[in-house]
FIDRENDREN-484274 format. One record per residue (C-alpha): residue number from 1; x, y, z. Coordinates in steps of 0.001 Angstrom, whole numbers, padded with zeros to 6 digits. Layout:
FIDRENDREN-484274
{nr->NUM; X->X; Y->Y; Z->Z}
...
***
This chain:
FIDRENDREN-484274
{nr->1; X->172704; Y->201208; Z->055258}
{nr->2; X->171284; Y->202909; Z->051313}
{nr->3; X->169839; Y->200515; Z->048631}
{nr->4; X->169639; Y->200790; Z->045019}
{nr->5; X->165402; Y->199887; Z->044468}
{nr->6; X->166165; Y->197608; Z->041561}
{nr->7; X->163572; Y->199422; Z->038534}
{nr->8; X->167307; Y->201868; Z->038594}
{nr->9; X->169143; Y->198816; Z->037810}
{nr->10; X->167554; Y->197800; Z->035349}
{nr->11; X->166429; Y->201273; Z->033903}
{nr->12; X->170345; Y->201550; Z->033755}
{nr->13; X->170737; Y->198440; Z->032438}
{nr->14; X->168414; Y->198604; Z->029455}
{nr->15; X->170799; Y->202447; Z->028695}
{nr->16; X->173459; Y->200695; Z->028091}
{nr->17; X->172317; Y->197761; Z->026277}
{nr->18; X->170579; Y->200331; Z->024225}
{nr->19; X->172635; Y->200404; Z->021316}
{nr->20; X->173191; Y->196640; Z->021660}
{nr->21; X->169848; Y->196464; Z->020883}
{nr->22; X->170140; Y->199339; Z->018288}
{nr->23; X->172335; Y->197835; Z->016543}
{nr->24; X->169993; Y->193985; Z->016802}
{nr->25; X->167282; Y->195542; Z->014963}
{nr->26; X->169402; Y->197449; Z->012581}
{nr->27; X->170979; Y->194073; Z->011801}
{nr->28; X->167210; Y->192294; Z->011004}
{nr->29; X->165916; Y->194830; Z->009053}
{nr->30; X->169198; Y->194655; Z->006727}
{nr->31; X->168969; Y->190886; Z->006910}
{nr->32; X->165374; Y->191018; Z->005899}
{nr->33; X->166097; Y->193705; Z->003043}
{nr->34; X->168873; Y->191334; Z->001635}
{nr->35; X->166636; Y->188099; Z->001838}
{nr->36; X->163844; Y->190457; Z->-000079}
{nr->37; X->166426; Y->191264; Z->-002346}
{nr->38; X->167367; Y->187161; Z->-002997}
{nr->39; X->170329; Y->186566; Z->000299}
{nr->40; X->169854; Y->185049; Z->002473}
{nr->41; X->170288; Y->185801; Z->006093}
{nr->42; X->173310; Y->183736; Z->005699}
{nr->43; X->175249; Y->185007; Z->002767}
{nr->44; X->173941; Y->188505; Z->004139}
{nr->45; X->176117; Y->187920; Z->007291}
{nr->46; X->179456; Y->186473; Z->005265}
{nr->47; X->178841; Y->188959; Z->002677}
{nr->48; X->179150; Y->191961; Z->005535}
{nr->49; X->181760; Y->190444; Z->007474}
{nr->50; X->183923; Y->190048; Z->004013}
{nr->51; X->182544; Y->193728; Z->002837}
{nr->52; X->184275; Y->195220; Z->006236}
{nr->53; X->187296; Y->192615; Z->006780}
{nr->54; X->188019; Y->192942; Z->002534}
{nr->55; X->187477; Y->197145; Z->003255}
{nr->56; X->191428; Y->195969; Z->004355}
{nr->57; X->192381; Y->194137; Z->001410}
{nr->58; X->193595; Y->195804; Z->-001372}
{nr->59; X->194227; Y->193155; Z->-005056}
{nr->60; X->197145; Y->194617; Z->-007322}
{nr->61; X->196566; Y->195757; Z->-010605}
{nr->62; X->199532; Y->196592; Z->-011733}
{nr->63; X->203291; Y->195685; Z->-010732}
{nr->64; X->203796; Y->196510; Z->-006805}
{nr->65; X->206679; Y->198669; Z->-006823}
{nr->66; X->208548; Y->199349; Z->-003500}
{nr->67; X->210175; Y->202928; Z->-003342}
{nr->68; X->212913; Y->203326; Z->-000103}
{nr->69; X->212799; Y->206967; Z->000931}
{nr->70; X->213073; Y->208879; Z->004615}
{nr->71; X->210134; Y->210224; Z->006906}
{nr->72; X->210588; Y->212963; Z->009013}
{nr->73; X->209960; Y->212703; Z->013538}
{nr->74; X->209762; Y->213993; Z->016651}
{nr->75; X->209390; Y->217610; Z->014728}
{nr->76; X->211599; Y->216881; Z->011805}
{nr->77; X->214900; Y->216441; Z->013695}
{nr->78; X->215293; Y->213052; Z->013390}
{nr->79; X->214810; Y->210903; Z->009321}
{nr->80; X->213782; Y->207601; Z->009449}
{nr->81; X->213780; Y->205181; Z->006813}
{nr->82; X->211077; Y->204454; Z->005162}
{nr->83; X->209548; Y->201224; Z->002668}
{nr->84; X->207015; Y->202794; Z->000791}
{nr->85; X->204435; Y->200598; Z->-001664}
{nr->86; X->203325; Y->202608; Z->-005078}
{nr->87; X->200993; Y->200922; Z->-007644}
{nr->88; X->197528; Y->200692; Z->-008431}
{nr->89; X->195640; Y->198138; Z->-006804}
{nr->90; X->191684; Y->197609; Z->-006753}
{nr->91; X->189691; Y->197358; Z->-002841}
{nr->92; X->188227; Y->193586; Z->-002374}
{nr->93; X->185302; Y->194723; Z->000173}
{nr->94; X->185115; Y->198455; Z->-001163}
{nr->95; X->184849; Y->197380; Z->-004742}
{nr->96; X->185100; Y->193598; Z->-005847}
{nr->97; X->181996; Y->192208; Z->-004288}
{nr->98; X->179721; Y->194999; Z->-004627}
{nr->99; X->180726; Y->194625; Z->-008439}
{nr->100; X->179240; Y->191117; Z->-008543}
{nr->101; X->176873; Y->192178; Z->-006603}
{nr->102; X->175880; Y->194842; Z->-008304}
{nr->103; X->176417; Y->192181; Z->-011463}
{nr->104; X->173667; Y->189813; Z->-009433}
{nr->105; X->171383; Y->192052; Z->-008934}
{nr->106; X->171103; Y->193383; Z->-012180}
{nr->107; X->170786; Y->190013; Z->-013163}
{nr->108; X->167649; Y->189426; Z->-010849}
{nr->109; X->166470; Y->192434; Z->-012336}
{nr->110; X->166210; Y->191070; Z->-015762}
{nr->111; X->165260; Y->187671; Z->-014850}
{nr->112; X->161987; Y->189285; Z->-013214}
{nr->113; X->161041; Y->191004; Z->-016804}
{nr->114; X->161811; Y->195103; Z->-015550}
{nr->115; X->163400; Y->197310; Z->-017679}
{nr->116; X->166910; Y->197644; Z->-017410}
{nr->117; X->167081; Y->201385; Z->-019195}
{nr->118; X->165802; Y->203129; Z->-015579}
{nr->119; X->168968; Y->200846; Z->-013704}
{nr->120; X->171579; Y->202506; Z->-016666}
{nr->121; X->169813; Y->206286; Z->-016515}
{nr->122; X->169784; Y->205769; Z->-012820}
{nr->123; X->173255; Y->205018; Z->-013172}
{nr->124; X->174301; Y->207648; Z->-015718}
{nr->125; X->173674; Y->210276; Z->-013054}
{nr->126; X->175055; Y->208646; Z->-010328}
{nr->127; X->178607; Y->208956; Z->-012538}
{nr->128; X->178128; Y->212721; Z->-013164}
{nr->129; X->177366; Y->213808; Z->-009829}
{nr->130; X->180425; Y->211189; Z->-008215}
{nr->131; X->182612; Y->213280; Z->-010864}
{nr->132; X->181610; Y->216718; Z->-009762}
{nr->133; X->181695; Y->216130; Z->-006072}
{nr->134; X->184896; Y->213524; Z->-005739}
{nr->135; X->188916; Y->215078; Z->-005930}
{nr->136; X->191956; Y->214056; Z->-005880}
{nr->137; X->193813; Y->213972; Z->-002552}
{nr->138; X->197619; Y->213911; Z->-003145}
{nr->139; X->199248; Y->210712; Z->-001819}
{nr->140; X->200169; Y->211502; Z->002160}
{nr->141; X->202170; Y->208959; Z->003760}
{nr->142; X->202499; Y->207075; Z->000324}
{nr->143; X->198585; Y->206929; Z->-000039}
{nr->144; X->196896; Y->208556; Z->-002205}
{nr->145; X->193285; Y->208446; Z->-003419}
{nr->146; X->189803; Y->209844; Z->-004869}
{nr->147; X->187787; Y->211315; Z->-001934}
{nr->148; X->183707; Y->211470; Z->-002020}
{nr->149; X->181477; Y->212970; Z->000641}
{nr->150; X->180149; Y->209268; Z->002431}
{nr->151; X->176086; Y->210835; Z->002098}
{nr->152; X->176668; Y->211756; Z->-001051}
{nr->153; X->176444; Y->207907; Z->-002884}
{nr->154; X->173696; Y->206445; Z->-000531}
{nr->155; X->171446; Y->209605; Z->-000602}
{nr->156; X->170898; Y->210082; Z->-004658}
{nr->157; X->171095; Y->206657; Z->-005501}
{nr->158; X->168120; Y->205924; Z->-003529}
{nr->159; X->166379; Y->209140; Z->-004883}
{nr->160; X->167026; Y->208668; Z->-008142}
{nr->161; X->165827; Y->205732; Z->-007561}
{nr->162; X->162271; Y->206089; Z->-006466}
{nr->163; X->161558; Y->208372; Z->-008826}
{nr->164; X->162942; Y->206026; Z->-012399}
{nr->165; X->162678; Y->202599; Z->-010565}
{nr->166; X->159169; Y->202522; Z->-008429}
{nr->167; X->159079; Y->199362; Z->-008685}
{nr->168; X->162708; Y->197630; Z->-007747}
{nr->169; X->163799; Y->200707; Z->-005903}
{nr->170; X->166362; Y->198369; Z->-003372}
{nr->171; X->168143; Y->196842; Z->-006624}
{nr->172; X->168716; Y->200417; Z->-008716}
{nr->173; X->169718; Y->202145; Z->-005323}
{nr->174; X->172798; Y->199406; Z->-004915}
{nr->175; X->173865; Y->198946; Z->-008905}
{nr->176; X->173681; Y->203105; Z->-009392}
{nr->177; X->174883; Y->203861; Z->-006211}
{nr->178; X->177883; Y->201498; Z->-006231}
{nr->179; X->178766; Y->201420; Z->-009888}
{nr->180; X->177760; Y->205469; Z->-010292}
{nr->181; X->181207; Y->205943; Z->-007413}
{nr->182; X->183294; Y->203752; Z->-008566}
{nr->183; X->183411; Y->204811; Z->-012393}
{nr->184; X->182336; Y->208641; Z->-011322}
{nr->185; X->184571; Y->208761; Z->-008090}
{nr->186; X->187325; Y->206327; Z->-008831}
{nr->187; X->188061; Y->205639; Z->-012687}
{nr->188; X->187492; Y->208491; Z->-014570}
{nr->189; X->189827; Y->210351; Z->-011576}
{nr->190; X->192254; Y->207594; Z->-012015}
{nr->191; X->194886; Y->209513; Z->-014693}
{nr->192; X->194649; Y->212266; Z->-012487}
{nr->193; X->195152; Y->210518; Z->-009852}
{nr->194; X->198497; Y->208027; Z->-011105}
{nr->195; X->199536; Y->211967; Z->-010858}
{nr->196; X->200216; Y->211984; Z->-008119}
{nr->197; X->202118; Y->208304; Z->-007870}
{nr->198; X->201277; Y->206799; Z->-004560}
{nr->199; X->198826; Y->203765; Z->-003510}
{nr->200; X->196242; Y->204178; Z->-005444}
{nr->201; X->193132; Y->201635; Z->-004868}
{nr->202; X->190023; Y->201283; Z->-006279}
{nr->203; X->187003; Y->201798; Z->-004076}
{nr->204; X->189368; Y->202192; Z->-001280}
{nr->205; X->189915; Y->204967; Z->000959}
{nr->206; X->187720; Y->207397; Z->000137}
{nr->207; X->184175; Y->206007; Z->-001362}
{nr->208; X->184332; Y->203089; Z->000522}
{nr->209; X->182299; Y->204276; Z->003062}
{nr->210; X->179879; Y->205866; Z->000556}
{nr->211; X->179378; Y->202055; Z->-001333}
{nr->212; X->179214; Y->200535; Z->002287}
{nr->213; X->176275; Y->203129; Z->003293}
{nr->214; X->175151; Y->202278; Z->-000364}
{nr->215; X->174069; Y->198974; Z->000107}
{nr->216; X->172965; Y->199081; Z->003917}
{nr->217; X->170536; Y->201639; Z->002515}
{nr->218; X->169500; Y->199562; Z->-000599}
{nr->219; X->168945; Y->196618; Z->002076}
{nr->220; X->166576; Y->199276; Z->004325}
{nr->221; X->164736; Y->200075; Z->001025}
{nr->222; X->163954; Y->196624; Z->000477}
{nr->223; X->163266; Y->196402; Z->004006}
{nr->224; X->160637; Y->198326; Z->004465}
***
């Protein structure tokens, strides 16, 4: 009869649960980080949930238009009627919530007596970098927008904040990363993106990943 050692089973269970333990530890650091930024653990959980769920919610800024067309299926042999939405939207999780958090952090930094000049300078630098590295993508299946490498906003916002705002690195990284990305990548490319038509979302797909990572990196900076 073949017996599996108990130690081996424990080791296998540990390997299987290691990703869960890592996520729990990561979430604990984020919770501590946001708590140091003035947000309670319960509010942190709610905000993360709202940002993730809100990434799929787009609020219309202009009148929504429905465009009727056809889509090719099965190697172009069949034409299927397709209804596509056109208009300008703003993403709840990728723009509205992060901007409101930025205003909150800006208020706390100002109330604490810190000079706001480093934040404005860091934001300007992030706007320039985001504008330079962003690309306008033509509509695909009715959806167009702006693309930006996801790792660029958190890396540069954290780097600039560490250099220019050592006394309040985390809120500076968050504010400059969010506002710099939204203004530089989305708003300054808005006119070009609208030429293609289609479904345009500020803070939506293309820059959402970068903005979400900005929040994570900022919380990690505060947690450590």
